[in-house]
N, C-alpha and C positions, 0 to 999 in steps of 0.2 A: 504494500500500500504506500503510495507516494507521500512524503512528508508535507505537511501543511505549513505554508509560510504565512505569517500574520500580515494582513494588508495594512495595518496601522499600529502605532505605538502611542500610549498615553504617557506623557511626561509632565512633571511640574516645571513651571517657569516663573521666575521673578519678572514683574512688570513695573517699570518706573513710569508713572503717569503724572501729569500735571493736574492739580486741583485748582479750579477757579472758584473762589468763594464769592457768591453774589451777596452784596451788602445793601441792596436796594429792593424795594417791592415792585419797581417799574423800570424796565430797561428802556429808557428813552434816549433822546439825543445826547444828554450829558454822559450817560453810561458808555455809549458807543464812541463818543469823542475821546474819552479817556482810554478806552480799549484800543482804538486805532493808534493813539499816540504810543501806547505801550508796544504794540506790534511794530510800529515804525522804529522804535529805539532798539528793540531786541528781537529782530525777526528770526535769528537762528535758534533762539531758545525755544520757540514754539514749532519750528519747522519739523513736521513729521511726528510730533509728540502726541500720544494719546491723551485725551483731556476728560476729566471728570468734573461735573458741576456740583459744587457743595452748596446746598440750599439751607444750611442750618440757620442763617439769618434772613432767609427769604421764603417764608412759608406761602406767600402769595403765588409763587410759581408752581404750587400744587395744582393750579388751574391748567388743564391740558392746553387750552388755546394760548395762554400766556407763555407756557413753556415751549410750545411749538414755535412761536415767533422768535423766542430767544435762541433756540437751537438752530433755526434756519439762518438767522443773522450771523451766528458764530461760524457755521459751516460755510457760509458765503465768504468768510474771511479766512478760509482754509484751515480752520481749527477742527481737529478730528475728535469731536465730542462723541463719546461712546457710552457714558454712564452718568448716574446721579447718585449722590450720597446725602445722608442726613435729610431724607424726605420720607418720614414715616407715614404710612397710610396711603401712599401714592399707588395707584392701581398698576400692577405689572403689565397688564394687557395694553394699557394706554402708553406705557413706556416703550413697549415693544413696537407699537405703531409708529413711534417717533425714532425707532432705531436705537433705543437706549436700554441699558440694563441697570438694575439697582446694584450699587457697589457698597459692600460692607467693609469699613475700614478695619485694618488689622488690629488697631488699638483704640479703645474708646477714649473720648475726651473726658477730663475730670468732671465728676458730678458737682453741680453748684452746691454751696454749703447750705442754702436755705431749701434744698430739695432732697428728699430721701436721705436723711442723716444716717440711717442705719447702713444703707448701701455705701455712702461716702466713707463711713468708718471702716467698713470691710475693704473698700478699695485702698484706703490708706494703709491698713495692716498688710494687705497683699503686696503693696509697693515696697513696704519696709522689710519684707521677708527676703532673706538672702537668696540669690539665684545664680546659676551657673552662667557666666559671661564668656562667650566664645570670641576671644581676641584672635586676629588672623595676621600672619606675617607672610608677605610674598617676597621671595628673594630673587626676583628677576624683574626686568622692565615689563610694563603692561602695554600691550600692543593696541593699535587702533581697532575699534570694534569690540574689544574685550570689556566685560563688566565684572567687577569684583565687589562682593558684598560681605559684610561682617556684622554679626549681632552684638559685637563689642567694639573694641578699637581695631583699626586697620592700619597696618604699617607696610609701606612699599619700600623695599631696598632697591632702588633703581628709578628710572624715569617713567612717566606716564604720557603716552603718546596722544596726539590730537585724535579725537573720536573715541577715546577710552573713557570709562566711567567708573568711579569709585563711590560706593554707598556704604555708610557705616552708621550703626546705632550710636556709637561713641565717637571718639576722636579719630582723625585721619593724620597720619605722618607720612610724608613722602621725602625720602632721602635721595633726591634727584630733581629733575625738572618736572613740574606739573603743567602739562599742556591740555589735558582733557577736562573732564568734569569731576568735581569732588563734592559730595554731599554728606556732611557729618550730621549727627543728631537726627537721623532720618525718621525716628519715631517721635520727634518733638522735643528732644533733650536740648534745651537752650544753653546748657553749660558745656556743650561739646566745642571742640576746637579743631582747627586745621593748621598743620605746620608743613611747610615745604622749603626745600633749599633754594628753589628757583621758580618763582611764580610767573607763569605765562599761560594761565588757565583760560579755557573757554567759558567756564562757569564754576563758581564756588557758592556753596549754600550751607547754612546751619539752621536746622529746625524749620526748613522751608523758606527762610529768608535768603535771597540770593543776589549776586552781582554777576554780570556777564563780562566778557572781555572788553566790551566797549565802555563799561562803567568802572572797571577796576582802576584804582588810583595809580597815576603814573609813577609816583614815588615807590610803589611796591612792586612794580613790574621787574621781572628778572632779578629779584632780590630774595634773600632768605626771609620768609614772612610768616607771621603768626596771625591767624584770622579767628575772630571770636565775635560774640554778640554782646552788645552793651546798649541799654536803653532802647531795645528793639531795633537796633541798627547794626549792620555788619561793619566791624572795625578791622583795619589791617595795620599791623605793627611790624615794621621792618626790624629784624633781629640783627642783621649784619649787612 
């Protein structure tokens, strides 16, 4: 009897998606003016990237007609919107009609103190409990197209090529030139840091706050640099 060869394989994959949080109940002219300016300033950041709409601050977009108009306008701007998050109660059949899926974030946002105190206390206790942190060390250059992820700190002993991507829940250390993208604190850790011997990155981000190559300070370019968050702004400190 001839051997049967499987026609497909199912494999897990990490997906880095951009989340656009909508902070208005009506996407009118001011909204699209700001969006167009952002796209003009950082076109490469959005190019080809999958996009999720975060509606935590915009429950009004639970209306299918309003959401349809928003999605149509974003897609006309070549934004690849594929999902919606923080939209409880939204009908999945209506989302599918818009070519969208509900996206559950990997980690929940903290519960407000004046809501469900018992759950908040449990969440605090769970956060305080010790857990295994998987730090990762790569002892070779990271090539273009490669993506390296770590649930703890990530250390690269070598350079990171343009088109490569580093993603870490903790800090990122690059002992070489950083030309690609580096995203530290990817689960929202605002105390994360990025260190590199030679900063020439396409993008650096900590806890979702980012700067692209066009906005990186000239004083920090091609220098040994420490990148961190302070007062909700990305700071760059030249070490040497």
